[in-house]
N, C-alpha and C positions, 0 to 999 in steps of 0.2 A: 524547645530550642528555637529561637527566632533568628533574626539577622543582626546579631550584636557586633560581630567582627566581619566586615565585608570581605576581607581577603580570605578569612577562614571559610566563610560561606561559599565564596567563589571556588575554593579548593574542593569543598564538598560537592558542589554541582559538577565540577570536572570529574570527580571520582564516580558520581552517579552516572554521568554520561558514559564513562569508560565501561561501567558494569552493565548498564541497561540499554545502551545504544551502540551495539557491536558494529565493527567495520562492515559486516555484510548488510546491515540496515542502511548504512550510508551508500554502499554500492548499489543497493536496490533503488534508493531514491534517485541517484544520478542516472542509472540506466532507464528508470521509469520516465523521467523528464525527456531524455534524449530520444528514446524510442517513441514516446507519445508525440512529441513535436515533429519528429522526422516522419512518422507514419501519417500524421494529419497533413503535413506538407505534401507528401507523396500522393495522397489520394485526392487532394483538392487542387493542386497545381503541378501535375505530373511533368509538365514541359519545362519547369523551372528547377534547377538543381538546389537541393537543400544542403546547407552547411550551417553548423552551429555558429551563432553570433554572440556578441556581448550580451544581448538581451537573453539569449539562451542560458548563458552562464549565470545571470542574475536569477533566472527561474530555478536553476539547479540549486543554487545556494539557498534560496527562499524555501524550496520544498524540503531540502535537507534539514533546515532548522525547524520547519513546521512539523516534520515527522518527530523530531525531538520534543517539541511542544506537546504533541499528542501523546507521546510516551509519558510525559510528565503528568498529563491529565489522567491517563490510565493508572499510573502508579497511585494516585490519590483516590480515584473512584473505585478501584479494586482492593482497597486496603483491607477490608474485613475478610474478603476471600483469600487474600495473600497471607493473612495472619495464620490461616489454617493450612493452605496448600503450598505457599511459597514463603516460608518464614525467614528466608535469607535475603529477601528483597530489601533495598536500602532504606525505604521509608519504614518498613516493619522493624528493622534492627536499630533505627535511630541514626543511621549513618548520614542521613539528610533529613531536614524537617519539611513539613508541609509549607511553612512560610517561605523557606528558601526556594522551594519549587515554584511557588506562586510568583515570587519576585522574578525568578528566571523566566517564567512564562510571560510575564508582562514585558520584560526586555525583548524577548524573542518576538512577541507580537508587534511591538513598536518597530523593531528592525525589519520584520517581514513586510509590514504595511508600507513603511517608508521606502524600502527597496523596490517594492512592486509599484508604488506611486511614481517612481522615477521612470517606469515603463509606460504606465497608463493608469487612468482613474479606474477603468474596468478591472485591471489587474489587482489593484489595491482592494477594490470592493470584493472581488471573488475570494482573495486569500483571507480577508477579514471574516467573510461569511463562513469559510471552512473552519477557521479557528473558533468562531463563535459556536458553530454546531458541535464542536468537541465539548464545549462547556454545557450545551443543551443536553448532550448525552449523559453527562455527569448528573445533571438534575433529574433526567428521566429515570435513571437507574436508582437514584435516591428516593424518588417519589413512588415508583411502581415496582413492586416485588417481581412481577412477571417479566419485566425487562431484565432484571438481574438474574433470574433463575431459569427462564425458558430460553434455551440457546437459539431456537429458530426466531423467536421474537427479538432477541438481542441482536442477531445477525441482520434482521430486517431494519432495525432501528440504527445500528452502528455503521453498516456498510456505506450509507450515503456520504459519510465524511470522505471516503476514498473518491467517490464520484465528484465531490466538490473540489478536491485537489486536482483531479483530472480536468475538471471544468476550468480551474484557474489557469492551468498550463495552456489549454486550447484557446481560451478567451484572450489571454495575454499574448500568445503567439499570433493571433489574428490582429490584435491591436498594433503589434510591432512589425507586421508584414511577412512573417515566416509562413503563415497559414492563411488560406483564403476562406472567407465566411461562406461555407457551403454545408449542406446537410451531412456530407461525409465526415466533416470534422467532428461533429457530435457523435456520429455512429462509431468512430474509432474507440470510444469509451467501452464498447462491447468487447473489444479484444482484451483490454486491460482488466475489465471486470472478470472475464472468464479466467484469465491467467492467475489473478490474485485469489479468486474463490476456489480454484482447484487446490491451491496451497492451503487456504483456510480450512477446507474440509479435511484435507489430508492430515494436518497437524493436530486435529482434534477428533481423531478416530481411533477406537480401541476395540479389541474383542470383548474386553470386560465391560460390563455395565456398571458404571460408577456414578450413581445418582447424585453424589455430593460434588461432582466435578462437572464443569460445563463442556460436554463432549457432544458432537453432532451424532455420534454413534448411539448415544443414549436415546435420541429422538428418532433416528432413522435406522438403527441397527448397523452393525459393522459393514454388511454388504451394501446397504442403502447409502451409507455415508461414502463408501468407496466409489459407488456408481455416481454419486453427485460430484465427487472430485473429478472423475474421468469425463463426465458430461461437460463440466465447466472448461476443461482443457480442450475438448473437441469444439466447444462453442467459440473459444478464443481463436483457434486455428481457422475455423470456417468463416468467422467474421472477417479475419484478415484476408482470406482468399477472396471473399465476396467484394471487399473494398479495393484491394490492390489489383485484382484481375490479372493473375499471373500469366494467363494465356497471351497477354499483350507484352510480356516481358521475358526475361531469361529464366532458366531453371531455378535460380536463387529465390525467385518469388514463390516457388512451391515448397520451400524448405520448412515452413511451419507444419506441414502435414507429417513428414517423417519424424519431426520432433515429438509427435504424440507417442512414439514408442517409449519415451522416457517415463511419463506417468503410467503408461500401460505396464511397464516393467515393475514399477513400484506397487501397482495394484496386484499383479500376479504374485509378487514376492510376499505380500501381506496375506492374500487369500489362500495361497498354497503352503505357506510356511506356518510356523508355530509361535511366532513372536506376538506379544500381546498388543503392542502399539504399532500403528501404521508408520512405515518408514518415511520420514519427512524429507530426506535428502533428494530423492527423485523429483519431488514436487518443487523443491528449491532450484534444482538444476534446470528443470523445465522453464521456470520463470526467467532465469538468467540467460539460458540459451535462446529463448524466444525473443527477449528484449534485445540481445546482441544481434540476432538475425534481423529484427525490425530496423535496427540502426544501420546494419549493412545494406538492407534493401533501400532505405531512404537515401543513403550516400551513393549507391551505385545504379539504382533504377531510374532516378529522376533525371 
């Protein structure tokens, strides 16, 4: 099935988006950009109040669409795996075609680069690199079986795309004046890496060893994968504390520390309970609560 009827293809892409790009993914993207830009502004120019601008809105829209672009890449590169483990996925069922996804990806790429170019050349270059790396990942998984089947290698190879999107937001915010070009702006990436990876480990942890599935617990064991998730959460909170320096601000600046009780609750529930798979909800709540806290800090502490 190609793109014979543009309107029908557009409708299929809309349905694909509704199924594979849930509202909480969009919420994550919006909060990610706001929390990242706000925190980078707070730690590089604490004497200047941060407020979202028109440029911030452009970055939010670009990142939201690029996350959809990357979801489309994943749908295609994971096709063989999904035929076995996720047979209801749109590409597997034929609800959308690979050609339609690629046309949509091309349009998203053009829009993201054009929108970013309106902000700065650096913005356009960074988002182009992030999207290109998504395609590189597709090629690496196709060429090397280890990247497809070894989850730790896969994580090492795939996570940089998140760093590149983070880099896009920071570089763009520097170019448009919301963030100052200092080392702290780059270090903020540690907060968001820790927050995301605690969720990544949590959602792929199980008591059962299932060699045919890509689970971190297959490589680290259930306790090891749980510990990795908790350590990432702690790293995110400590990185924020080190950069924001809460002793110079109000009690709000310390809030990331008690938020660690959320992933700790999830870990205890898993380790002391009898459920097979790790509860993903505490990990999701931690990310959302942390990002909302970071936005609140940026708005009130600067």
